[in-house]
C-alpha positions, 0 to 999 in steps of 0.5 A: 499500499505504500507504493501508490503513496510514494508514486503520488509523492513522485507525481506531485513533486513532478507538478511542482517542478512544472509549476516552478518552470511555468512561474519561472517563464511568467517571471522572465526576464528577471535579470539581464539577458546576453545576446551573443553576436558571432562577429566584431562590433560594428558589422552588420550583424552587430548593428542589427542586433543592437538596433533591434535589442535596444527596443526589446530591452524596454518591452521586456524590462531588462537590459539585453546585453551584447556580447561580441565572440569572434572566431572560426566564421562564427561557429565559435559563438554559436557553438557557445550559444548551443551549450548555454543553459536553456533558460532564455538568459543567453540567446544569439543572433545567427545568419546565413553563414553560421546557420546555413552555409556552416554545415557545407563548409565545417565537416566537424561542426559542433552544432546542427542549426536545424536541431540544436537551436529554438528559433526566435524570431527573423530580424532582417534580410541583408542583400549582398554586394560586390565591392572594391576598394575605390582605386580598383581599375574596373568602372563597372561589373563587366570590367570588374568580372574580366579584370578579375579573371585576368589578374586573379593570382594577383588579387585578394578578397577579404572576408569575416572568416570561413563560414562568415556571409562575406567568405561564403558569398565571395566563394560563390562569386569566384566560383562562378568567375573561375577565379582563385584570389588570396583570401584575407580573413578579418575577425568580422566584417567590420574590420574587413570593411576598414581594410577595403576603406584603406585600400589594403585589400582589393575586393570583398562581398558584403552585406548592404548593412555594412557598406551603405555610408562607405558607398555614398561617402565614395571610400569605396566602390560598389558594382552590383547588388545580388537581388533581383531589384535595386535597394531603396537605400542605394538606387543607383548601384544596378543588380547583378542581372542588370549589370551583366552577371545574372548568375550570381545572387545572393542575400543574407539574413539575421535572426536570433536563437535560443539554446534547445529546450528553452521553454515555450513561453520563454521563446514566445515572449522573445518572439513577442519583443522582436515583432514589436521592435520590428513594428516600431517606426523608429527601429524600421527607419534605422534598419530600412536606411541601412538597406535591410529588408524587414520580414512581415507577417507569417515570416515573423514566427518561430516556426517560419525561422525554423523551415527557413533555416532547414531551407537554407541548409538545403540551398547552400550545402551543395553551393559551398561544397562545389564552390570550395572544391577548386580551392583545394 
């Protein structure tokens, strides 16, 4: 007769634990939240994260503290975020490089972006630009293509580490061109952009968020934007199709993730804060001025982001493997 009583005590204990979990989620957040950004300060992912989290902090009533963790094309930070406690107090901003292209680029990747995270929400899409130092000889994209093909052995291109958006998208571009310039890695797209402005590197592929001020200021050249339509932030920059390289189409994105197992009420609360930020007039203005695409409607849900990540892994894995082959 004691066994049923013992079982009842266990059941009661389990319900108490569940109750504590629910209460914890209801009270969340009760202290500051760390947001890991996998690249150096000043790059596109960092800038977008800071714009959105500034508003999220007001919504959630706690500070969201951005921590820049650089290394291995963003995979060091992603691995750390995966291993964090699933309590909502450590989340991260990932992107096309860390949460899609990395699967095809890193055979020993320590995480699976499709299964090791709870998707929180998309922050912004970021079109890719083909850029060069201001005194690069080519005056337009057709001349750029011709020049790179003829002089690749003498040229270099900057990137933010193997697996980063700048690495992956230029790897794809160089594959299309059949060119093998020397890749020059930096700790983020902020430092790589500084090198391009200084004329220390020849060209790079970068997210529009990192390049608008420099292009408008004339400190670098922009040959084309790799999307179907021109971007309102840079209306004079032609699309790759208009400029003569229609096969090169590339666009990045930035989104927030939590460790796998983070309670759904916390995921929902963070998603709601993201959505509220993206609806804020000032946040939208700042993102649009940088050339970002702001997700709308059904594209803002955690479920939509999870499905999108799976589709992006499927898209970029064969591309990166094929593009990397000539580099061996």
